[in-house]
Steps between C-alpha positions, in 0.01 A plus 500: 500500500505805728373851433778726367533722792442242771763435769543147363589636146732762646685235693523256209623798274758588756620142531526470129673834438754473783562123520410514861353195673195438714742413787649852467148666514384281789826562694474870441132497600595330833772761565282799402176374668461228565234463240259212570418307176825586334696166559704354230248218451210748488678712238575183300123427510440851371736431206278202415176713507374502857424866598652652814288569806388866494699606816820347360432648153478855656819469682687327215376790279681744729812294493486494113482875500804524727691262276410687183600828659839358582526365152418834347733695718788282385435508126696435283693288752336169551414384847547136587194385696638191654619600845187587702697638803707743281187618319316536835789722626479717182125529535540601864752772390251619240228526761725711722583712195876442549562292188621700203563347168687712251542391146639725231636460152815646368637487150866429563585525134457875521675540832851631521783247505591365842834382372796659689666764291835430357759757580608695190859542407617851423 
């Protein structure tokens, strides 16, 4: 259908992997751009095989990079891509370099007990 590294393929993969919708992408594109040629109906046409206009493809490619960056920063915590305004705010904070995502693992089975100590009788 589309070349592996095309913007269309990246969008389709993103939609499939994240369960996001074309409405989410088009709303986010409007908030971030606006990006002409990124309406919900146009993205639905893209899903059915009609290629994006070159100008829209370039701008949507940048948007996909931003979304993948956010996704990678949050791993292994999944991000729900269903609220375009919330994601737009997070992307804005990323741009300003004031969003910090910290994820760490700890093996609690090896940690000392957090139970309160029972007083010992003498």
